[in-house]
N, C-alpha and C positions, 0 to 999 in steps of 0.2 A: 746057697745063701744069697739073699738079695739085701743090699745095703742101700738105705735111703737117707739122704742128708736133708735136714729140715732146719729152717730158722726157728727161733723161739715162737714167733707168731704162727708159723705153719704147724708146729707141734701142738700149740694150744688149740688151733682149729681141728687138728686130727683128734685130740682128746675129746673135743666136743662131738665130733662125728661118731667116734667109737662109743662114747657115752650114749648118745641118742640112738644109734643103731642097735646097740645091745639092749637098751631100754625097750625099743619097739619090739624086739624079738622075745625078750625074756621077762619083761615086767608082768605079763599076763600069766606067767607060768609059776607053779609052786614046786611040785616034785619032778617036773619034766623039763627043767631048764636045759637049754642047748649049751652044753659045756664048752664046745669049741669057741663060741663067741665070748663067753666069760673068760676063757684062757687068752684070747687075743686082747680083750680089754685089759686084763691084768698085765700082759706083756707091754702094751702101749703105756699104761700107767706107770710101769716100773722105771721109765725114763724121766719122770716128773722132776726128780731131784736134780738130774743133769741139766734140765732146762730151767732150773730155778722156779719151779711151779709147785713147791711144797705147800703153798697156801691153797692150792686147788686139789691136790691129790696127796693123801697121807697113807702111810702103811700102818695097819693095825697088827701089832705083834701077837696079840692074843688069838686073833682069827687068821693070822698069816695071809692077809689080803690087803690090796690097795683099795681105797675108797675115795670118791670125790668128797670134798668138804662142803659145808654149808655155804662157805664163801664162794666156792665154784658155782653153786646153783644160784646164788644171789647176784654175783657180780658179772656173770656171763649171760648170754642170751638163750641158754639151753631151756630154761623154763618157758620162756616166750615161744620158742619154736615148738616145744612139746604141747603147749596150750593151743597154739594155732593149728597144729596137726590134729589134735583131738577134736577141736571144734569143726574143722572141715570134714573129718572122717565121720563125725556124728551125723551131720546133715546129709552127706553123700549116702551113708548107709541107711539112714531113715527113709530118705526119698527112694532109694533103690528097693528096699525091702517092701515098702508100701506099694510101690509101682508094680513090682513082681506079683505081689498078692492080688492086686486088682486086675492085672493082666490075666492071671490064671483064672480068676473068678469070671472074667468076661469071655474068655475063649476056651478054657479047659486045657489041661496038660496035653491030652492026646492031639488036639488041634494044633497047639503050639509046637509040638515036636515035629509035626508035618510041615510047618512053615519054614521057608528059607530064612537065613539069618537076616537078610535085608527086610523081609516081611515082618519078622519079629521086631526089629528095630523100629520100623514105621508104625506098627500097631501098638507098641509099648510107649512110644514117645508122648502121646497125649496124657498118659498117666504120670509120666515123669514131669511134664510141664505143669500139670495140675498141682502136684505137690511142691514143685519149685516155687510157683507163684504163691501158693498158700503160706509156705514157711518163710518166704521172703517178706511177705506182708504182715503175718501174724505170729511168726515163730511157733512155739508149741502151745500158744494160748488156746487154740481150738481143739487140741487133741484131748480125747476122752476115751475111757475104756467102758464099753457097754457090758452090762451084766444081764 
């Protein structure tokens, strides 16, 4: 058994980290939630009353679970962090996926598999730079789906 002593402020920060971490792991899942992270989250939330943070974490008797309150989401910076993360991931993934697509079109899978990692990086870089510049300047304004 490991015992950790936290100040109220440290505990609140831990609640935020656990909330955001479990959100990142399980928010995209429906029937395949990773229960061990839900269990850790519940355990950490169970100390909210001891830390006088019942305004942020409440226990639902009907569901027998702890939940963050709306006040938690509104008064802390968790929504800001989540939005910032989503925004960055969106652009990184969009650029990466379009760059990979164009890189494969230009060189072919077989040729790419024969390239060293360094050569792949060098030859893929122009595609990445192209999309970084485009999206920095125009956002998604010029994106279109061809039919």
